[in-house]
Chimera marker file (.cmm) of the C-alpha trace (Angstrom):
<marker_set name="trace">
<marker id="1" x="48.234" y="66.169" z="63.314" r="1" g="1" b="0" radius="0.5"/>
<marker id="2" x="48.397" y="63.651" z="66.143" r="1" g="1" b="0" radius="0.5"/>
<marker id="3" x="47.159" y="63.801" z="69.709" r="1" g="1" b="0" radius="0.5"/>
<marker id="4" x="48.059" y="62.348" z="73.070" r="1" g="1" b="0" radius="0.5"/>
<marker id="5" x="44.884" y="62.208" z="75.124" r="1" g="1" b="0" radius="0.5"/>
<marker id="6" x="43.440" y="61.319" z="78.499" r="1" g="1" b="0" radius="0.5"/>
<marker id="7" x="39.886" y="60.066" z="78.829" r="1" g="1" b="0" radius="0.5"/>
<marker id="8" x="37.935" y="59.568" z="82.025" r="1" g="1" b="0" radius="0.5"/>
<marker id="9" x="35.279" y="56.966" z="82.708" r="1" g="1" b="0" radius="0.5"/>
<marker id="10" x="31.972" y="58.665" z="83.451" r="1" g="1" b="0" radius="0.5"/>
<marker id="11" x="30.696" y="55.863" z="85.729" r="1" g="1" b="0" radius="0.5"/>
<marker id="12" x="34.035" y="55.282" z="87.503" r="1" g="1" b="0" radius="0.5"/>
<marker id="13" x="35.619" y="58.760" z="87.726" r="1" g="1" b="0" radius="0.5"/>
<marker id="14" x="38.872" y="57.418" z="89.202" r="1" g="1" b="0" radius="0.5"/>
<marker id="15" x="39.591" y="55.465" z="85.995" r="1" g="1" b="0" radius="0.5"/>
<marker id="16" x="41.662" y="57.300" z="83.384" r="1" g="1" b="0" radius="0.5"/>
<marker id="17" x="42.985" y="55.964" z="80.089" r="1" g="1" b="0" radius="0.5"/>
<marker id="18" x="45.924" y="57.505" z="78.250" r="1" g="1" b="0" radius="0.5"/>
<marker id="19" x="46.434" y="57.040" z="74.537" r="1" g="1" b="0" radius="0.5"/>
<marker id="20" x="47.343" y="58.628" z="71.226" r="1" g="1" b="0" radius="0.5"/>
<marker id="21" x="45.524" y="58.962" z="67.920" r="1" g="1" b="0" radius="0.5"/>
<marker id="22" x="45.189" y="60.981" z="64.760" r="1" g="1" b="0" radius="0.5"/>
<marker id="23" x="41.513" y="61.933" z="65.174" r="1" g="1" b="0" radius="0.5"/>
<marker id="24" x="40.185" y="62.561" z="68.698" r="1" g="1" b="0" radius="0.5"/>
<marker id="25" x="36.518" y="62.540" z="67.756" r="1" g="1" b="0" radius="0.5"/>
<marker id="26" x="36.717" y="59.180" z="65.985" r="1" g="1" b="0" radius="0.5"/>
<marker id="27" x="38.842" y="57.666" z="68.743" r="1" g="1" b="0" radius="0.5"/>
<marker id="28" x="36.398" y="58.714" z="71.473" r="1" g="1" b="0" radius="0.5"/>
<marker id="29" x="33.563" y="57.146" z="69.475" r="1" g="1" b="0" radius="0.5"/>
<marker id="30" x="35.575" y="53.913" z="69.242" r="1" g="1" b="0" radius="0.5"/>
<marker id="31" x="36.077" y="53.865" z="73.004" r="1" g="1" b="0" radius="0.5"/>
<marker id="32" x="32.417" y="54.592" z="73.689" r="1" g="1" b="0" radius="0.5"/>
<marker id="33" x="31.140" y="52.010" z="71.196" r="1" g="1" b="0" radius="0.5"/>
<marker id="34" x="33.127" y="49.275" z="73.000" r="1" g="1" b="0" radius="0.5"/>
<marker id="35" x="35.564" y="48.722" z="70.125" r="1" g="1" b="0" radius="0.5"/>
<marker id="36" x="38.588" y="49.030" z="72.430" r="1" g="1" b="0" radius="0.5"/>
<marker id="37" x="39.049" y="45.716" z="74.236" r="1" g="1" b="0" radius="0.5"/>
<marker id="38" x="41.383" y="47.038" z="76.931" r="1" g="1" b="0" radius="0.5"/>
<marker id="39" x="38.808" y="49.325" z="78.532" r="1" g="1" b="0" radius="0.5"/>
<marker id="40" x="35.399" y="48.452" z="77.100" r="1" g="1" b="0" radius="0.5"/>
<marker id="41" x="34.086" y="47.596" z="80.582" r="1" g="1" b="0" radius="0.5"/>
<marker id="42" x="34.598" y="51.204" z="81.673" r="1" g="1" b="0" radius="0.5"/>
<marker id="43" x="32.658" y="52.960" z="78.884" r="1" g="1" b="0" radius="0.5"/>
<marker id="44" x="31.321" y="55.607" z="78.479" r="1" g="1" b="0" radius="0.5"/>
<marker id="45" x="34.222" y="58.068" z="78.500" r="1" g="1" b="0" radius="0.5"/>
<marker id="46" x="34.833" y="61.770" z="78.119" r="1" g="1" b="0" radius="0.5"/>
<marker id="47" x="38.013" y="63.504" z="77.008" r="1" g="1" b="0" radius="0.5"/>
<marker id="48" x="39.520" y="65.426" z="79.908" r="1" g="1" b="0" radius="0.5"/>
<marker id="49" x="42.871" y="66.453" z="78.427" r="1" g="1" b="0" radius="0.5"/>
<marker id="50" x="44.809" y="66.310" z="75.178" r="1" g="1" b="0" radius="0.5"/>
<marker id="51" x="47.892" y="67.790" z="73.536" r="1" g="1" b="0" radius="0.5"/>
<marker id="52" x="48.454" y="68.144" z="69.763" r="1" g="1" b="0" radius="0.5"/>
<marker id="53" x="51.688" y="67.041" z="68.046" r="1" g="1" b="0" radius="0.5"/>
<marker id="54" x="53.135" y="67.226" z="64.556" r="1" g="1" b="0" radius="0.5"/>
<marker id="55" x="54.310" y="63.611" z="64.512" r="1" g="1" b="0" radius="0.5"/>
<marker id="56" x="53.032" y="60.308" z="65.825" r="1" g="1" b="0" radius="0.5"/>
<marker id="57" x="56.353" y="59.663" z="67.569" r="1" g="1" b="0" radius="0.5"/>
<marker id="58" x="55.939" y="62.833" z="69.633" r="1" g="1" b="0" radius="0.5"/>
<marker id="59" x="52.428" y="61.807" z="70.681" r="1" g="1" b="0" radius="0.5"/>
<marker id="60" x="53.644" y="58.326" z="71.660" r="1" g="1" b="0" radius="0.5"/>
<marker id="61" x="56.440" y="59.809" z="73.762" r="1" g="1" b="0" radius="0.5"/>
<marker id="62" x="53.965" y="62.001" z="75.634" r="1" g="1" b="0" radius="0.5"/>
<marker id="63" x="51.612" y="59.058" z="76.199" r="1" g="1" b="0" radius="0.5"/>
<marker id="64" x="54.517" y="57.007" z="77.590" r="1" g="1" b="0" radius="0.5"/>
<marker id="65" x="55.504" y="59.892" z="79.865" r="1" g="1" b="0" radius="0.5"/>
<marker id="66" x="51.967" y="60.140" z="81.248" r="1" g="1" b="0" radius="0.5"/>
<marker id="67" x="52.164" y="56.461" z="82.189" r="1" g="1" b="0" radius="0.5"/>
<marker id="68" x="55.203" y="57.067" z="84.432" r="1" g="1" b="0" radius="0.5"/>
<marker id="69" x="55.013" y="58.169" z="88.048" r="1" g="1" b="0" radius="0.5"/>
<marker id="70" x="56.132" y="61.701" z="87.174" r="1" g="1" b="0" radius="0.5"/>
<marker id="71" x="53.641" y="61.825" z="84.308" r="1" g="1" b="0" radius="0.5"/>
<marker id="72" x="50.768" y="60.735" z="86.548" r="1" g="1" b="0" radius="0.5"/>
<marker id="73" x="51.664" y="63.450" z="89.071" r="1" g="1" b="0" radius="0.5"/>
<marker id="74" x="51.779" y="65.994" z="86.228" r="1" g="1" b="0" radius="0.5"/>
<marker id="75" x="48.324" y="64.954" z="85.041" r="1" g="1" b="0" radius="0.5"/>
<marker id="76" x="46.937" y="64.999" z="88.592" r="1" g="1" b="0" radius="0.5"/>
<marker id="77" x="47.924" y="68.660" z="88.906" r="1" g="1" b="0" radius="0.5"/>
<marker id="78" x="46.289" y="69.508" z="85.583" r="1" g="1" b="0" radius="0.5"/>
<marker id="79" x="43.176" y="67.376" z="86.052" r="1" g="1" b="0" radius="0.5"/>
<marker id="80" x="42.438" y="68.626" z="89.558" r="1" g="1" b="0" radius="0.5"/>
<marker id="81" x="40.620" y="71.537" z="87.902" r="1" g="1" b="0" radius="0.5"/>
<marker id="82" x="38.475" y="69.291" z="85.701" r="1" g="1" b="0" radius="0.5"/>
<marker id="83" x="34.928" y="69.108" z="87.080" r="1" g="1" b="0" radius="0.5"/>
<link id1="1" id2="2" r="1" g="1" b="0" radius="0.2"/>
<link id1="2" id2="3" r="1" g="1" b="0" radius="0.2"/>
<link id1="3" id2="4" r="1" g="1" b="0" radius="0.2"/>
<link id1="4" id2="5" r="1" g="1" b="0" radius="0.2"/>
<link id1="5" id2="6" r="1" g="1" b="0" radius="0.2"/>
<link id1="6" id2="7" r="1" g="1" b="0" radius="0.2"/>
<link id1="7" id2="8" r="1" g="1" b="0" radius="0.2"/>
<link id1="8" id2="9" r="1" g="1" b="0" radius="0.2"/>
<link id1="9" id2="10" r="1" g="1" b="0" radius="0.2"/>
<link id1="10" id2="11" r="1" g="1" b="0" radius="0.2"/>
<link id1="11" id2="12" r="1" g="1" b="0" radius="0.2"/>
<link id1="12" id2="13" r="1" g="1" b="0" radius="0.2"/>
<link id1="13" id2="14" r="1" g="1" b="0" radius="0.2"/>
<link id1="14" id2="15" r="1" g="1" b="0" radius="0.2"/>
<link id1="15" id2="16" r="1" g="1" b="0" radius="0.2"/>
<link id1="16" id2="17" r="1" g="1" b="0" radius="0.2"/>
<link id1="17" id2="18" r="1" g="1" b="0" radius="0.2"/>
<link id1="18" id2="19" r="1" g="1" b="0" radius="0.2"/>
<link id1="19" id2="20" r="1" g="1" b="0" radius="0.2"/>
<link id1="20" id2="21" r="1" g="1" b="0" radius="0.2"/>
<link id1="21" id2="22" r="1" g="1" b="0" radius="0.2"/>
<link id1="22" id2="23" r="1" g="1" b="0" radius="0.2"/>
<link id1="23" id2="24" r="1" g="1" b="0" radius="0.2"/>
<link id1="24" id2="25" r="1" g="1" b="0" radius="0.2"/>
<link id1="25" id2="26" r="1" g="1" b="0" radius="0.2"/>
<link id1="26" id2="27" r="1" g="1" b="0" radius="0.2"/>
<link id1="27" id2="28" r="1" g="1" b="0" radius="0.2"/>
<link id1="28" id2="29" r="1" g="1" b="0" radius="0.2"/>
<link id1="29" id2="30" r="1" g="1" b="0" radius="0.2"/>
<link id1="30" id2="31" r="1" g="1" b="0" radius="0.2"/>
<link id1="31" id2="32" r="1" g="1" b="0" radius="0.2"/>
<link id1="32" id2="33" r="1" g="1" b="0" radius="0.2"/>
<link id1="33" id2="34" r="1" g="1" b="0" radius="0.2"/>
<link id1="34" id2="35" r="1" g="1" b="0" radius="0.2"/>
<link id1="35" id2="36" r="1" g="1" b="0" radius="0.2"/>
<link id1="36" id2="37" r="1" g="1" b="0" radius="0.2"/>
<link id1="37" id2="38" r="1" g="1" b="0" radius="0.2"/>
<link id1="38" id2="39" r="1" g="1" b="0" radius="0.2"/>
<link id1="39" id2="40" r="1" g="1" b="0" radius="0.2"/>
<link id1="40" id2="41" r="1" g="1" b="0" radius="0.2"/>
<link id1="41" id2="42" r="1" g="1" b="0" radius="0.2"/>
<link id1="42" id2="43" r="1" g="1" b="0" radius="0.2"/>
<link id1="43" id2="44" r="1" g="1" b="0" radius="0.2"/>
<link id1="44" id2="45" r="1" g="1" b="0" radius="0.2"/>
<link id1="45" id2="46" r="1" g="1" b="0" radius="0.2"/>
<link id1="46" id2="47" r="1" g="1" b="0" radius="0.2"/>
<link id1="47" id2="48" r="1" g="1" b="0" radius="0.2"/>
<link id1="48" id2="49" r="1" g="1" b="0" radius="0.2"/>
<link id1="49" id2="50" r="1" g="1" b="0" radius="0.2"/>
<link id1="50" id2="51" r="1" g="1" b="0" radius="0.2"/>
<link id1="51" id2="52" r="1" g="1" b="0" radius="0.2"/>
<link id1="52" id2="53" r="1" g="1" b="0" radius="0.2"/>
<link id1="53" id2="54" r="1" g="1" b="0" radius="0.2"/>
<link id1="54" id2="55" r="1" g="1" b="0" radius="0.2"/>
<link id1="55" id2="56" r="1" g="1" b="0" radius="0.2"/>
<link id1="56" id2="57" r="1" g="1" b="0" radius="0.2"/>
<link id1="57" id2="58" r="1" g="1" b="0" radius="0.2"/>
<link id1="58" id2="59" r="1" g="1" b="0" radius="0.2"/>
<link id1="59" id2="60" r="1" g="1" b="0" radius="0.2"/>
<link id1="60" id2="61" r="1" g="1" b="0" radius="0.2"/>
<link id1="61" id2="62" r="1" g="1" b="0" radius="0.2"/>
<link id1="62" id2="63" r="1" g="1" b="0" radius="0.2"/>
<link id1="63" id2="64" r="1" g="1" b="0" radius="0.2"/>
<link id1="64" id2="65" r="1" g="1" b="0" radius="0.2"/>
<link id1="65" id2="66" r="1" g="1" b="0" radius="0.2"/>
<link id1="66" id2="67" r="1" g="1" b="0" radius="0.2"/>
<link id1="67" id2="68" r="1" g="1" b="0" radius="0.2"/>
<link id1="68" id2="69" r="1" g="1" b="0" radius="0.2"/>
<link id1="69" id2="70" r="1" g="1" b="0" radius="0.2"/>
<link id1="70" id2="71" r="1" g="1" b="0" radius="0.2"/>
<link id1="71" id2="72" r="1" g="1" b="0" radius="0.2"/>
<link id1="72" id2="73" r="1" g="1" b="0" radius="0.2"/>
<link id1="73" id2="74" r="1" g="1" b="0" radius="0.2"/>
<link id1="74" id2="75" r="1" g="1" b="0" radius="0.2"/>
<link id1="75" id2="76" r="1" g="1" b="0" radius="0.2"/>
<link id1="76" id2="77" r="1" g="1" b="0" radius="0.2"/>
<link id1="77" id2="78" r="1" g="1" b="0" radius="0.2"/>
<link id1="78" id2="79" r="1" g="1" b="0" radius="0.2"/>
<link id1="79" id2="80" r="1" g="1" b="0" radius="0.2"/>
<link id1="80" id2="81" r="1" g="1" b="0" radius="0.2"/>
<link id1="81" id2="82" r="1" g="1" b="0" radius="0.2"/>
<link id1="82" id2="83" r="1" g="1" b="0" radius="0.2"/>
</marker_set>
């Protein structure tokens, strides 16, 4: 199973990162242990949203959608309820 996920920076709550992976727990640990160069300056993170998929291609498509204007608006509506 694969996942498309959104993580939020704990120290900078306006910073969100969208990605995909096969294991959410391991991937979050990688982000928080500074092993991801693209956002290591924003660690630590917490997972705020994810969706499961049967294939990696499906997860990648969802991640790409979330990075569009329509996808960001979609996530804003969902994440408005996240404390």
